[in-house]
MDTraj code that builds the backbone (N, CA, C; nanometers):
import mdtraj as md
import numpy as np

residues = "MET PRO LEU PHE ALA LEU GLU LYS GLU LEU ILE PHE PRO PRO VAL HIS LEU ALA GLU PRO ASP GLY LEU LEU ALA VAL GLY GLY ASP LEU SER LYS GLU ARG LEU LEU LEU ALA TYR LYS ASN GLY ILE PHE PRO TRP TYR GLU GLY GLN HIS ILE LEU TRP TRP SER PRO ASP PRO ARG PHE VAL LEU PHE PRO ASP GLU LEU LYS VAL SER LYS SER MET LYS GLN LEU ILE LYS LYS ASN GLU PHE GLU PHE THR VAL ASN LYS ALA PHE SER GLU VAL ILE SER ASN CYS LYS THR ILE ALA ARG ARG GLY GLN GLU SER THR TRP ILE THR ASP GLU VAL LYS ALA ALA TYR ILE ASN LEU HIS LYS VAL SER TYR ALA HIS SER ALA GLU VAL TRP MET ASN ASN ASP LEU VAL GLY GLY LEU TYR GLY ILE ARG LEU GLY LYS VAL PHE PHE GLY GLU SER MET PHE SER LYS VAL SER ASN ALA SER LYS TYR ALA PHE ILE LYS TYR VAL GLN GLN LEU GLN SER GLU ASN VAL SER LEU ILE ASP CYS GLN VAL TYR THR GLU HIS LEU GLU SER LEU GLY ALA LYS MET ILE SER ARG GLU LYS PHE VAL GLY MET LEU LYS MET MET THR VAL ASP SER".split()
xyz = np.array([
    [-15.9805, -2.1691, -1.3508],
    [-15.9077, -2.0148, -1.2739],
    [-16.0774, -2.0035, -1.2523],
    [-16.1616, -1.9957, -1.1265],
    [-16.2638, -1.9650, -1.0705],
    [-16.3138, -1.7697, -1.1380],
    [-16.4400, -1.7790, -1.1452],
    [-16.4832, -1.6185, -1.1400],
    [-16.4659, -1.5192, -1.0871],
    [-16.3593, -1.4122, -1.0553],
    [-16.4172, -1.3347, -0.9332],
    [-16.5035, -1.2264, -0.9266],
    [-16.6073, -1.2312, -0.7856],
    [-16.6874, -1.1963, -0.8110],
    [-16.6852, -1.0631, -0.7120],
    [-16.7558, -0.9590, -0.7487],
    [-16.7673, -0.8446, -0.6874],
    [-16.8696, -0.8404, -0.5546],
    [-16.8446, -0.7923, -0.5195],
    [-16.9016, -0.7217, -0.4091],
    [-16.9342, -0.5964, -0.3762],
    [-16.9216, -0.5460, -0.2648],
    [-16.9539, -0.4088, -0.2269],
    [-16.8006, -0.2900, -0.2466],
    [-16.7503, -0.3503, -0.1849],
    [-16.5868, -0.3295, -0.1691],
    [-16.5626, -0.2980, -0.3012],
    [-16.5236, -0.1414, -0.3319],
    [-16.4239, -0.0997, -0.4500],
    [-16.3139, -0.1848, -0.5226],
    [-16.2975, -0.2302, -0.5822],
    [-16.1392, -0.3632, -0.6133],
    [-16.2095, -0.4147, -0.7057],
    [-16.0887, -0.3919, -0.7578],
    [-16.1123, -0.5757, -0.9271],
    [-15.9612, -0.5935, -0.8880],
    [-15.9437, -0.7404, -0.9229],
    [-15.8331, -0.8117, -0.9297],
    [-15.7900, -0.7774, -1.0682],
    [-15.6167, -0.7717, -1.0481],
    [-15.5769, -0.7577, -1.1317],
    [-15.5915, -0.8212, -1.2798],
    [-15.5414, -0.6976, -1.3728],
    [-15.6159, -0.7452, -1.4901],
    [-15.5580, -0.8693, -1.5679],
    [-15.4233, -0.8887, -1.4914],
    [-15.3739, -1.0032, -1.6249],
    [-15.4185, -1.1244, -1.5211],
    [-15.5099, -1.1602, -1.4242],
    [-15.5775, -1.2874, -1.4332],
    [-15.7575, -1.2943, -1.4856],
    [-15.7741, -1.2424, -1.6190],
    [-15.8557, -1.2157, -1.6930],
    [-15.8416, -1.3654, -1.7654],
    [-15.9910, -1.4174, -1.7495],
    [-15.9537, -1.5241, -1.8711],
    [-15.9120, -1.4842, -2.0373],
    [-15.8536, -1.6235, -2.0898],
    [-15.8080, -1.5586, -2.2548],
    [-15.9009, -1.4823, -2.3574],
    [-16.0711, -1.4810, -2.2858],
    [-16.1172, -1.4436, -2.3888],
    [-16.1381, -1.2385, -2.3203],
    [-16.0471, -1.2211, -2.2187],
    [-16.0768, -1.0833, -2.1284],
    [-16.1955, -1.0619, -1.9886],
    [-16.2703, -1.1912, -1.9875],
    [-16.3125, -1.1522, -1.8818],
    [-16.2486, -1.1753, -1.7847],
    [-16.3046, -1.0642, -1.6696],
    [-16.2021, -1.0453, -1.5348],
    [-16.3315, -1.0739, -1.4395],
    [-16.4533, -1.0352, -1.3897],
    [-16.5312, -1.0866, -1.3406],
    [-16.6457, -1.0606, -1.3166],
    [-16.7311, -1.0619, -1.2402],
    [-16.9058, -1.0187, -1.2082],
    [-16.9405, -0.9779, -1.1103],
    [-17.0343, -0.9508, -1.1536],
    [-17.1183, -0.8158, -1.0587],
    [-17.1092, -0.7195, -1.0046],
    [-17.0940, -0.7128, -0.8533],
    [-17.0856, -0.5368, -0.8626],
    [-17.2084, -0.4405, -0.8841],
    [-17.1422, -0.3131, -0.9172],
    [-17.2278, -0.2291, -0.9289],
    [-17.2077, -0.1065, -1.0524],
    [-17.2495, -0.0901, -1.0935],
    [-17.2107, 0.0517, -1.1729],
    [-17.2428, 0.1976, -1.1240],
    [-17.2294, 0.1992, -1.0276],
    [-17.1812, 0.3423, -0.9788],
    [-17.0646, 0.4202, -1.0362],
    [-17.0886, 0.6049, -0.9723],
    [-16.9518, 0.6454, -1.0525],
    [-16.8067, 0.6255, -1.0501],
    [-16.8006, 0.5848, -0.9046],
    [-16.7443, 0.5377, -0.8014],
    [-16.6801, 0.3912, -0.9467],
    [-16.7304, 0.3382, -0.9020],
    [-16.6722, 0.2024, -0.9468],
    [-16.6198, 0.1233, -1.0843],
    [-16.7491, 0.2148, -1.1596],
    [-16.7241, 0.2403, -1.2915],
    [-16.5714, 0.3875, -1.3093],
    [-16.5612, 0.4374, -1.2545],
    [-16.4374, 0.5088, -1.2620],
    [-16.2931, 0.4032, -1.2245],
    [-16.3322, 0.3507, -1.1736],
    [-16.2154, 0.2531, -1.1385],
    [-16.1672, 0.1428, -1.2349],
    [-16.2579, 0.1274, -1.3157],
    [-16.2489, 0.0657, -1.3553],
    [-16.2108, 0.1013, -1.5188],
    [-16.2060, 0.1976, -1.5291],
    [-16.2087, 0.2888, -1.6977],
    [-16.0499, 0.3163, -1.6437],
    [-15.9954, 0.3365, -1.5866],
    [-15.8859, 0.3972, -1.4887],
    [-15.7729, 0.2298, -1.4778],
    [-15.8224, 0.1564, -1.5282],
    [-15.7323, 0.0207, -1.4797],
    [-15.7561, -0.0886, -1.5839],
    [-15.8342, 0.0070, -1.6745],
    [-15.8432, -0.1031, -1.8798],
    [-15.9523, -0.2168, -1.8838],
    [-16.0843, -0.1797, -1.7330],
    [-16.1923, -0.2842, -1.7484],
    [-16.3142, -0.1914, -1.7719],
    [-16.3688, -0.2501, -1.9152],
    [-16.4847, -0.2150, -1.9070],
    [-16.6255, -0.2712, -1.8522],
    [-16.7467, -0.2580, -1.8347],
    [-16.8067, -0.3572, -1.8144],
    [-16.9336, -0.4266, -1.9229],
    [-17.0040, -0.5307, -1.9567],
    [-17.0840, -0.5311, -2.0579],
    [-17.1542, -0.6421, -2.0139],
    [-17.3141, -0.6408, -2.0222],
    [-17.4500, -0.7089, -1.9683],
    [-17.4384, -0.8201, -2.0605],
    [-17.4486, -0.8900, -2.0043],
    [-17.4875, -1.0796, -2.0269],
    [-17.6492, -1.1074, -1.9647],
    [-17.7104, -1.1020, -2.0403],
    [-17.9024, -1.1836, -1.8821],
    [-17.8869, -1.0252, -1.7670],
    [-17.8926, -1.1141, -1.6668],
    [-17.9588, -1.0425, -1.5643],
    [-17.7870, -0.9623, -1.4730],
    [-17.6666, -1.0293, -1.5306],
    [-17.5419, -0.9960, -1.4930],
    [-17.4238, -0.8990, -1.5342],
    [-17.3729, -0.8448, -1.4574],
    [-17.3039, -0.7397, -1.5110],
    [-17.0965, -0.8180, -1.5162],
    [-17.0774, -0.8279, -1.6559],
    [-16.9564, -0.9099, -1.6385],
    [-16.8743, -0.7464, -1.6387],
    [-16.7524, -0.7915, -1.6483],
    [-16.6534, -0.6600, -1.6370],
    [-16.4972, -0.7341, -1.7433],
    [-16.4455, -0.6871, -1.8519],
    [-16.3377, -0.7387, -1.9141],
    [-16.2723, -0.6594, -1.9665],
    [-16.1414, -0.6753, -1.9534],
    [-16.0322, -0.6515, -2.0000],
    [-15.9560, -0.7367, -2.1030],
    [-16.0059, -0.6959, -2.2432],
    [-15.9314, -0.8068, -2.3539],
    [-15.7918, -0.7999, -2.3465],
    [-15.7138, -0.8901, -2.4373],
    [-15.5513, -0.9509, -2.4442],
    [-15.5505, -0.9709, -2.5852],
    [-15.5414, -0.8929, -2.6823],
    [-15.4858, -0.7485, -2.7159],
    [-15.6004, -0.6852, -2.7250],
    [-15.5898, -0.5214, -2.6891],
    [-15.7033, -0.4204, -2.6515],
    [-15.6542, -0.3779, -2.8182],
    [-15.8219, -0.3332, -2.8697],
    [-15.8265, -0.2338, -2.9639],
    [-15.7775, -0.0817, -2.9583],
    [-15.7328, 0.0399, -3.0106],
    [-15.7255, 0.1736, -2.9863],
    [-15.6495, 0.2485, -3.1322],
    [-15.6696, 0.3285, -3.1295],
    [-15.6849, 0.3923, -3.2218],
    [-15.5917, 0.5492, -3.1507],
    [-15.4619, 0.5666, -3.1929],
    [-15.3710, 0.6810, -3.1865],
    [-15.4338, 0.8224, -3.2507],
    [-15.4807, 0.9040, -3.1864],
    [-15.5587, 1.0275, -3.2699],
    [-15.4955, 1.0980, -3.4248],
    [-15.3257, 1.0665, -3.3872],
    [-15.2392, 1.1120, -3.5078],
    [-15.2682, 0.9898, -3.5910],
    [-15.3052, 0.8988, -3.6089],
    [-15.3077, 0.7685, -3.6753],
    [-15.4381, 0.8028, -3.7617],
    [-15.5223, 0.8665, -3.7333],
    [-15.6619, 0.8713, -3.8195],
    [-15.6840, 0.8225, -3.9711],
    [-15.7462, 0.7247, -3.9863],
    [-15.7472, 0.7713, -4.1749],
    [-15.8766, 0.8045, -4.2032],
    [-15.8604, 0.8536, -4.3153],
    [-15.9865, 0.9591, -4.3524],
    [-15.9316, 0.9383, -4.5016],
    [-16.0146, 0.8470, -4.5195],
    [-16.1209, 0.7862, -4.6769],
    [-16.1436, 0.8684, -4.8253],
    [-16.0645, 0.9147, -4.8938],
    [-16.1245, 1.0113, -4.9873],
    [-16.2812, 1.0778, -5.0078],
    [-16.3442, 0.9586, -4.9935],
    [-16.4581, 0.9806, -4.9711],
    [-16.5385, 1.0798, -4.9125],
    [-16.4845, 1.0129, -4.7737],
    [-16.5781, 1.0748, -4.6256],
    [-16.4561, 1.2619, -4.6648],
    [-16.3504, 1.2495, -4.6599],
    [-16.3222, 1.3817, -4.6996],
    [-16.4406, 1.4631, -4.7576],
    [-16.4751, 1.4373, -4.8819],
    [-16.5853, 1.5037, -4.9652],
    [-16.6600, 1.5041, -4.9220],
    [-16.7223, 1.3853, -4.8358],
    [-16.8291, 1.3704, -4.7555],
    [-16.8453, 1.5307, -4.7294],
    [-16.7175, 1.5072, -4.6159],
    [-16.7245, 1.6001, -4.5233],
    [-16.7602, 1.7751, -4.5255],
    [-16.6938, 1.7867, -4.6915],
    [-16.6597, 1.9378, -4.7634],
    [-16.8045, 1.9751, -4.8322],
    [-16.8586, 1.8669, -4.7568],
    [-17.0252, 1.8659, -4.8376],
    [-17.0784, 1.9514, -4.7369],
    [-17.0737, 1.9550, -4.6032],
    [-17.1432, 1.9890, -4.5140],
    [-17.3070, 1.9470, -4.5058],
    [-17.3048, 1.8314, -4.5760],
    [-17.4780, 1.7482, -4.5034],
    [-17.5043, 1.7348, -4.4503],
    [-17.4091, 1.7820, -4.2950],
    [-17.3892, 1.7011, -4.1569],
    [-17.3924, 1.8143, -4.1327],
    [-17.4303, 1.8609, -3.9669],
    [-17.3693, 1.9074, -3.9171],
    [-17.3933, 1.8228, -3.7577],
    [-17.2434, 1.8976, -3.7010],
    [-17.1674, 1.8117, -3.5909],
    [-17.2167, 1.8353, -3.4749],
    [-17.2452, 1.7916, -3.3171],
    [-17.2470, 1.9083, -3.2380],
    [-17.1750, 1.7645, -3.0945],
    [-17.1427, 1.8262, -3.0221],
    [-17.0497, 1.7818, -2.9004],
    [-17.0990, 1.7485, -2.7837],
    [-17.2344, 1.6072, -2.7073],
    [-17.2932, 1.6961, -2.6176],
    [-17.3979, 1.8136, -2.5915],
    [-17.4726, 1.7610, -2.7244],
    [-17.5845, 1.8882, -2.7164],
    [-17.7567, 1.7343, -2.7207],
    [-17.7190, 1.6394, -2.7262],
    [-17.8223, 1.5186, -2.6826],
    [-17.7521, 1.3515, -2.6593],
    [-17.6769, 1.3569, -2.5663],
    [-17.6086, 1.2749, -2.4802],
    [-17.7617, 1.1362, -2.4759],
    [-17.8078, 1.1908, -2.3963],
    [-17.9345, 1.1047, -2.3449],
    [-18.0463, 1.0195, -2.4508],
    [-18.0336, 1.0848, -2.6025],
    [-18.1148, 1.0777, -2.6918],
    [-17.9737, 0.9633, -2.7639],
    [-17.8579, 0.9929, -2.7654],
    [-17.7518, 0.9266, -2.8390],
    [-17.7521, 0.7776, -2.7516],
    [-17.7489, 0.7696, -2.6785],
    [-17.7356, 0.6637, -2.5790],
    [-17.8890, 0.5797, -2.5771],
    [-17.9457, 0.6610, -2.5820],
    [-18.1231, 0.6051, -2.6709],
    [-18.1177, 0.4879, -2.7542],
    [-18.0613, 0.5235, -2.8465],
    [-18.0676, 0.5389, -3.0198],
    [-17.9764, 0.3729, -3.0114],
    [-17.8325, 0.4530, -2.9556],
    [-17.7511, 0.3270, -2.9242],
    [-17.8090, 0.1792, -2.8377],
    [-17.8874, 0.1878, -2.7832],
    [-17.9651, 0.0705, -2.7156],
    [-18.0642, -0.0169, -2.7808],
    [-18.0419, 0.0786, -2.8995],
    [-18.1769, -0.0085, -2.9449],
    [-18.0834, -0.0981, -3.0740],
    [-17.9793, -0.0938, -3.0861],
    [-17.8889, -0.1648, -3.1937],
    [-17.8164, -0.2796, -3.0993],
    [-17.7890, -0.4101, -3.1519],
    [-17.7140, -0.4698, -3.0388],
    [-17.5822, -0.4347, -3.1162],
    [-17.5053, -0.5186, -3.0756],
    [-17.3472, -0.5367, -3.0081],
    [-17.2381, -0.5959, -3.0258],
    [-17.1458, -0.6212, -3.0570],
    [-17.0580, -0.7419, -3.0234],
    [-17.1261, -0.8550, -3.1189],
    [-17.1759, -0.8309, -3.1913],
    [-17.2347, -0.9404, -3.2065],
    [-17.3567, -1.0736, -3.1935],
    [-17.3958, -1.0134, -3.1062],
    [-17.5225, -0.9959, -3.0025],
    [-17.6379, -1.0278, -3.0285],
    [-17.7778, -1.0863, -3.0295],
    [-17.8768, -1.0682, -3.0636],
    [-17.9722, -0.9756, -3.0736],
    [-17.9608, -0.9385, -2.8900],
    [-17.9700, -0.7838, -2.8708],
    [-17.9074, -0.7193, -2.7775],
    [-17.9416, -0.5946, -2.8013],
    [-17.8067, -0.4408, -2.7132],
    [-17.7424, -0.5242, -2.5685],
    [-17.6224, -0.4793, -2.5688],
    [-17.5979, -0.5142, -2.3667],
    [-17.6275, -0.3872, -2.3471],
    [-17.7068, -0.2558, -2.3421],
    [-17.7019, -0.1399, -2.3014],
    [-17.8372, -0.1321, -2.2905],
    [-17.8852, -0.1886, -2.0907],
    [-17.9649, -0.2334, -2.0473],
    [-18.0269, -0.1101, -1.9745],
    [-18.1615, -0.0259, -1.9319],
    [-18.1288, 0.0588, -1.8706],
    [-18.1389, 0.1239, -1.7541],
    [-18.0083, -0.0282, -1.6954],
    [-17.9802, 0.0096, -1.5751],
    [-17.8450, 0.1047, -1.5944],
    [-17.8091, 0.0169, -1.7479],
    [-17.6645, 0.1184, -1.7800],
    [-17.6735, 0.2158, -1.8379],
    [-17.8146, 0.2371, -1.8839],
    [-17.8336, 0.3831, -1.9393],
    [-17.8161, 0.4689, -1.8842],
    [-17.8866, 0.4789, -1.7443],
    [-17.9302, 0.5705, -1.6111],
    [-17.7793, 0.5735, -1.5785],
    [-17.6968, 0.4589, -1.5589],
    [-17.5282, 0.4824, -1.5230],
    [-17.4654, 0.6159, -1.5670],
    [-17.4752, 0.6239, -1.7135],
    [-17.3931, 0.6481, -1.8396],
    [-17.4706, 0.7679, -1.8001],
    [-17.6093, 0.8108, -1.7800],
    [-17.6342, 0.9605, -1.8456],
    [-17.5831, 1.0569, -1.7105],
    [-17.5985, 0.9388, -1.5584],
    [-17.5413, 1.0053, -1.4801],
    [-17.4335, 1.0446, -1.4701],
    [-17.3452, 1.0001, -1.5159],
    [-17.1821, 1.0182, -1.5333],
    [-17.1912, 1.1312, -1.6491],
    [-17.2694, 1.1306, -1.7052],
    [-17.2178, 1.2779, -1.8280],
    [-17.2986, 1.4093, -1.7399],
    [-17.3639, 1.3640, -1.6477],
    [-17.4570, 1.4771, -1.5560],
    [-17.3155, 1.5134, -1.4486],
    [-17.1925, 1.4286, -1.4659],
    [-17.0900, 1.4931, -1.3766],
    [-16.9386, 1.5008, -1.5109],
    [-17.0386, 1.5187, -1.5544],
    [-16.8774, 1.5117, -1.7517],
    [-16.7816, 1.3994, -1.7665],
    [-16.8492, 1.3395, -1.6884],
    [-16.7126, 1.2156, -1.7305],
    [-16.7237, 1.1616, -1.8603],
    [-16.8915, 1.1374, -1.8843],
    [-16.9404, 1.1087, -2.0007],
    [-17.0043, 1.2076, -2.1005],
    [-16.9569, 1.1234, -2.2443],
    [-16.9356, 1.2610, -2.3604],
    [-17.0189, 1.1718, -2.4753],
    [-17.0833, 1.2686, -2.5292],
    [-17.1576, 1.1985, -2.6779],
    [-17.0994, 1.3373, -2.7601],
    [-17.0968, 1.2629, -2.9195],
    [-17.1079, 1.3529, -2.9970],
    [-17.1788, 1.3177, -3.1086],
    [-17.2813, 1.4152, -3.1961],
    [-17.3670, 1.4060, -3.2630],
    [-17.3968, 1.4153, -3.4096],
    [-17.3984, 1.3401, -3.5008],
    [-17.4891, 1.3930, -3.6553],
    [-17.6276, 1.3938, -3.6477],
    [-17.6603, 1.5757, -3.6981],
    [-17.7887, 1.5669, -3.7694],
    [-17.8061, 1.5527, -3.8735],
    [-17.9352, 1.5414, -3.9309],
    [-17.9506, 1.6398, -4.0783],
    [-18.0394, 1.6603, -4.1347],
    [-18.1014, 1.7971, -4.1634],
    [-18.2269, 1.8601, -4.1411],
    [-18.2688, 1.8526, -3.9753],
    [-18.1978, 1.9185, -3.9120],
    [-18.2177, 1.8741, -3.7840],
    [-18.2801, 1.7671, -3.7113],
    [-18.2330, 1.6284, -3.7445],
    [-18.3254, 1.5343, -3.6786],
    [-18.1450, 1.4397, -3.6764],
    [-18.1645, 1.3360, -3.5520],
    [-18.0407, 1.3099, -3.4918],
    [-18.0083, 1.1752, -3.5940],
    [-17.9183, 1.1609, -3.6975],
    [-17.8642, 1.0952, -3.7549],
    [-17.7943, 0.9482, -3.7063],
    [-17.7134, 0.9466, -3.6243],
    [-17.5954, 0.9403, -3.5866],
    [-17.4741, 0.9637, -3.4680],
    [-17.4175, 0.9173, -3.4204],
    [-17.3878, 0.9452, -3.3212],
    [-17.3008, 0.8279, -3.2348],
    [-17.2291, 0.8700, -3.1204],
    [-17.1322, 0.7972, -3.0192],
    [-17.1400, 0.8709, -2.9126],
    [-17.1256, 0.7647, -2.7863],
    [-17.0885, 0.8390, -2.6460],
    [-16.9627, 0.7417, -2.5569],
    [-16.9461, 0.7978, -2.4645],
    [-16.8146, 0.7589, -2.4051],
    [-16.7872, 0.7880, -2.2567],
    [-16.6405, 0.7545, -2.2263],
    [-16.5277, 0.8067, -2.1573],
    [-16.4719, 0.8629, -2.1392],
    [-16.4170, 0.9951, -2.0785],
    [-16.3034, 1.0197, -2.1172],
    [-16.2468, 1.0785, -1.9403],
    [-16.1099, 1.0468, -1.9985],
    [-16.0486, 1.0521, -1.8175],
    [-15.9097, 1.1107, -1.9158],
    [-15.8460, 1.2137, -1.8321],
    [-15.7954, 1.3291, -1.8457],
    [-15.7720, 1.2932, -2.0355],
    [-15.6129, 1.2143, -2.0932],
    [-15.5976, 1.2108, -2.2458],
    [-15.6314, 1.1010, -2.2761],
    [-15.7466, 1.0434, -2.2221],
    [-15.7685, 0.9551, -2.2960],
    [-15.9469, 0.9262, -2.3221],
    [-15.9978, 0.9081, -2.3522],
    [-16.1356, 0.8994, -2.4527],
    [-16.1515, 0.7276, -2.4774],
    [-16.2518, 0.6684, -2.4061],
    [-16.3116, 0.5147, -2.3866],
    [-16.4236, 0.5285, -2.4350],
    [-16.4429, 0.4796, -2.6121],
    [-16.5384, 0.4493, -2.6337],
    [-16.6284, 0.3494, -2.6111],
    [-16.7541, 0.3908, -2.5697],
    [-16.8773, 0.2490, -2.5492],
    [-16.9548, 0.2263, -2.6767],
    [-16.9373, 0.3126, -2.7799],
    [-17.0625, 0.2756, -2.8770],
    [-17.1322, 0.3891, -2.9565],
    [-17.2025, 0.4060, -3.0756],
    [-17.2295, 0.4538, -3.1966],
    [-17.3167, 0.3547, -3.2467],
    [-17.4181, 0.5365, -3.2786],
    [-17.5194, 0.4058, -3.4044],
    [-17.5329, 0.5263, -3.4863],
    [-17.5973, 0.4870, -3.6007],
    [-17.6362, 0.5032, -3.7430],
    [-17.7804, 0.4772, -3.8162],
    [-17.8896, 0.6177, -3.8766],
    [-17.9520, 0.5735, -3.9168],
    [-17.9197, 0.6156, -4.0461],
    [-17.8104, 0.6706, -4.1093],
    [-17.7979, 0.7014, -4.2416],
    [-17.6735, 0.6511, -4.2837],
    [-17.6457, 0.6441, -4.4102],
    [-17.5393, 0.6297, -4.4551],
    [-17.3963, 0.7155, -4.3821],
    [-17.2918, 0.6920, -4.3526],
    [-17.2075, 0.6939, -4.2986],
    [-17.1992, 0.7614, -4.1459],
    [-17.3537, 0.8253, -4.1061],
    [-17.3532, 0.8844, -4.0026],
    [-17.2192, 0.8979, -3.9121],
    [-17.2408, 0.7824, -3.8379],
    [-17.1498, 0.7207, -3.7293],
    [-16.9826, 0.7280, -3.6908],
    [-16.9489, 0.6593, -3.9177],
    [-16.8364, 0.7745, -3.9299],
    [-16.7928, 0.8809, -3.9716],
    [-16.8929, 0.9227, -3.9339],
    [-16.8613, 1.0489, -3.9986],
    [-16.8527, 1.1157, -3.8083],
    [-16.9839, 1.0915, -3.7397],
    [-16.9577, 1.1053, -3.5948],
    [-16.8015, 1.1395, -3.5195],
    [-16.7758, 1.0007, -3.5617],
    [-16.6110, 0.9196, -3.4748],
    [-16.4870, 0.9665, -3.5450],
    [-16.4840, 1.0313, -3.6886],
    [-16.3716, 1.1150, -3.7201],
    [-16.3923, 1.2773, -3.6824],
    [-16.5118, 1.3545, -3.7012],
    [-16.4558, 1.4874, -3.6206],
    [-16.4446, 1.4642, -3.4919],
    [-16.5271, 1.3674, -3.3973],
    [-16.5017, 1.3878, -3.2827],
    [-16.3423, 1.3025, -3.2245],
    [-16.3307, 1.2314, -3.3755],
    [-16.1302, 1.1938, -3.2982],
    [-16.0417, 1.3599, -3.3413],
    [-16.0615, 1.4470, -3.4317],
    [-16.0412, 1.5555, -3.4636],
    [-16.0503, 1.6517, -3.3613],
    [-16.1247, 1.6894, -3.3290],
    [-16.1980, 1.7860, -3.2265],
    [-16.0843, 1.7245, -3.0647],
    [-16.1088, 1.5795, -3.0552],
    [-16.0395, 1.5171, -2.9350],
    [-15.8840, 1.5159, -2.9199],
    [-15.8300, 1.5297, -3.0537],
    [-15.6989, 1.5752, -3.1218],
    [-15.6017, 1.7016, -2.9893],
    [-15.7210, 1.8157, -3.1224],
    [-15.7318, 1.9832, -3.0864],
    [-15.7712, 1.9882, -2.9716],
    [-15.7553, 1.8784, -2.8587],
    [-15.7664, 1.8698, -2.7088],
    [-15.7314, 1.7874, -2.6097],
    [-15.5721, 1.7763, -2.7114],
    [-15.4642, 1.7228, -2.6366],
    [-15.4888, 1.5652, -2.5878],
    [-15.5770, 1.5095, -2.6324],
    [-15.6453, 1.3571, -2.6175],
    [-15.5440, 1.2653, -2.7017],
    [-15.4844, 1.1953, -2.6371],
    [-15.3752, 1.1233, -2.6787],
    [-15.3782, 0.9885, -2.7537],
    [-15.5037, 0.9112, -2.6489],
    [-15.5224, 0.7494, -2.6806],
    [-15.6901, 0.7392, -2.6611],
    [-15.7539, 0.6843, -2.7982],
    [-15.8615, 0.6308, -2.7414],
    [-15.8748, 0.5229, -2.7712],
    [-15.9656, 0.4145, -2.6726],
    [-16.0011, 0.3278, -2.7006],
    [-16.1134, 0.2738, -2.7474],
    [-16.0726, 0.1769, -2.8148],
    [-16.1873, 0.0995, -2.8851],
    [-16.2476, -0.0423, -2.8255],
    [-16.1974, -0.0735, -2.7292],
    [-16.1801, -0.1956, -2.6916],
    [-16.1794, -0.3527, -2.7585],
    [-16.2587, -0.3583, -2.8492],
    [-16.2464, -0.4960, -2.8901],
    [-16.2292, -0.4395, -3.0659],
    [-16.1620, -0.5564, -3.1499],
    [-16.2276, -0.5272, -3.2918],
    [-16.3294, -0.5150, -3.3512],
    [-16.3096, -0.4121, -3.4370],
    [-16.3987, -0.4601, -3.5533],
    [-16.3628, -0.3727, -3.6788],
    [-16.3812, -0.4312, -3.8043],
    [-16.3496, -0.4014, -3.9403],
    [-16.3822, -0.2492, -3.9590],
    [-16.5049, -0.1746, -3.9381],
    [-16.5239, -0.0280, -3.9234],
    [-16.4133, 0.0476, -3.8897],
    [-16.4006, -0.0197, -3.7409],
    [-16.2884, 0.1217, -3.6781],
    [-16.0963, 0.1363, -3.7646],
    [-16.1310, -0.0480, -3.7779],
    [-15.9724, -0.0510, -3.8303],
    [-15.9917, 0.0229, -3.9497],
    [-16.0215, 0.0328, -3.9963],
    [-16.0299, 0.1227, -4.1550],
    [-16.0485, 0.2137, -4.1252],
    [-15.9856, 0.3131, -3.9932],
    [-16.0276, 0.4008, -3.9958],
    [-15.9047, 0.4850, -3.8583],
    [-15.7856, 0.3060, -3.8645],
    [-15.7190, 0.3632, -3.8241],
    [-15.6381, 0.3215, -3.6847],
    [-15.7820, 0.2294, -3.6596],
    [-15.7365, 0.1782, -3.4870],
    [-15.6641, 0.0655, -3.5041],
    [-15.5870, -0.0014, -3.4436],
    [-15.4905, -0.0849, -3.4144],
    [-15.5203, -0.1800, -3.2552],
    [-15.4484, -0.2652, -3.2747],
    [-15.4104, -0.3838, -3.1643],
    [-15.3104, -0.3423, -3.0906],
    [-15.2989, -0.3516, -2.9252],
    [-15.1632, -0.2464, -2.8954],
    [-15.1823, -0.4161, -2.7790],
    [-15.0943, -0.4954, -2.7076],
    [-15.0746, -0.5241, -2.6134],
    [-15.1807, -0.5114, -2.4505],
    [-15.2308, -0.5460, -2.3800],
    [-15.2783, -0.5423, -2.2856],
    [-15.2341, -0.4338, -2.1495],
    [-15.1006, -0.4955, -2.1863],
    [-15.0023, -0.4236, -2.0779],
    [-14.9548, -0.2951, -2.1143],
    [-14.9125, -0.2498, -2.2619],
    [-14.8972, -0.1403, -2.2865],
    [-15.0071, -0.0364, -2.2693],
    [-15.1217, -0.0940, -2.3179],
    [-15.2106, 0.0149, -2.2510],
    [-15.3460, 0.0136, -2.1690],
    [-15.2709, -0.0578, -2.0248],
    [-15.2759, -0.0125, -1.8543],
    [-15.1407, 0.0578, -1.8183],
    [-15.0271, 0.0678, -1.8678],
    [-14.9199, 0.1527, -1.9074],
    [-14.9370, 0.2668, -1.8941],
    [-15.0096, 0.2756, -2.0117],
    [-15.0471, 0.4408, -2.1001],
    [-15.2135, 0.5072, -1.9866],
    [-15.2984, 0.4087, -1.9375],
    [-15.4187, 0.4945, -1.8687],
    [-15.2928, 0.5668, -1.7438],
    [-15.2290, 0.4791, -1.6892],
    [-15.2020, 0.4770, -1.5598],
    [-15.1100, 0.6733, -1.5885],
    [-15.0358, 0.6804, -1.7094],
    [-14.9393, 0.7901, -1.7131],
    [-15.1109, 0.8997, -1.7528],
    [-15.1749, 0.8566, -1.7904],
    [-15.2561, 0.9675, -1.9341],
    [-15.4113, 0.9961, -1.8289],
    [-15.4173, 0.9086, -1.7441],
    [-15.5736, 0.9466, -1.6227],
    [-15.5114, 0.9840, -1.5070],
    [-15.4361, 0.9719, -1.4935],
    [-15.3569, 1.0472, -1.3910],
    [-15.3846, 1.1715, -1.2659],
    [-15.4903, 1.2843, -1.3379],
    [-15.5764, 1.3891, -1.2851],
    [-15.6766, 1.3761, -1.2971],
    [-15.7489, 1.2516, -1.3530],
    [-15.8982, 1.2757, -1.3903],
    [-15.9547, 1.2005, -1.2759],
])
top = md.Topology()
chain = top.add_chain()
for i, resn in enumerate(residues, 1):
    res = top.add_residue(resn, chain, resSeq=i)
    for name in ("N", "CA", "C"):
        top.add_atom(name, md.element.get_by_symbol(name[0]), res)
traj = md.Trajectory(xyz[None], top)
């Protein structure tokens, strides 16, 4: 099946037409409107070379906040208060740090300058959010993603010291749960997030949940 090429029209093909690896379409742009349409339909962007690739894998890796697993060692670390946790205090710095780290087994980061600018723009209009972890006033870990309704779509995280990204994830999931977020999209499998309670669900179930949970966003 030929890959669907996006043009100026704000439209995506049905996600069930994605390739077995989840690849759905190529091209388009990273405008606010296209990105939000993508997330609402269970699609996310990922650059490869100069091309924007759009993905909707099946199954989908997600975390339900009430299923978060916190190990004894992490509970002890949290009690020590060695880290300071904040939200939306340093979005640009968080994505800049994520930009320097390779993702999904790639030799280089997927976060281009265009991607960085697009998500900073989404942050300015309150769709993109960051969580930060500090040590002695230095940013040592964090994550960012998109929030629509009761869903948070995690995009990337980084860590400069041991357990900093895990700390950021745990603290932010707990905060999101207190704010009635019901689903966290982790996109694709990682052993790291599986240890924190993330699991696979079918794309059909995931997209169905999005229709109910992002309706007001």
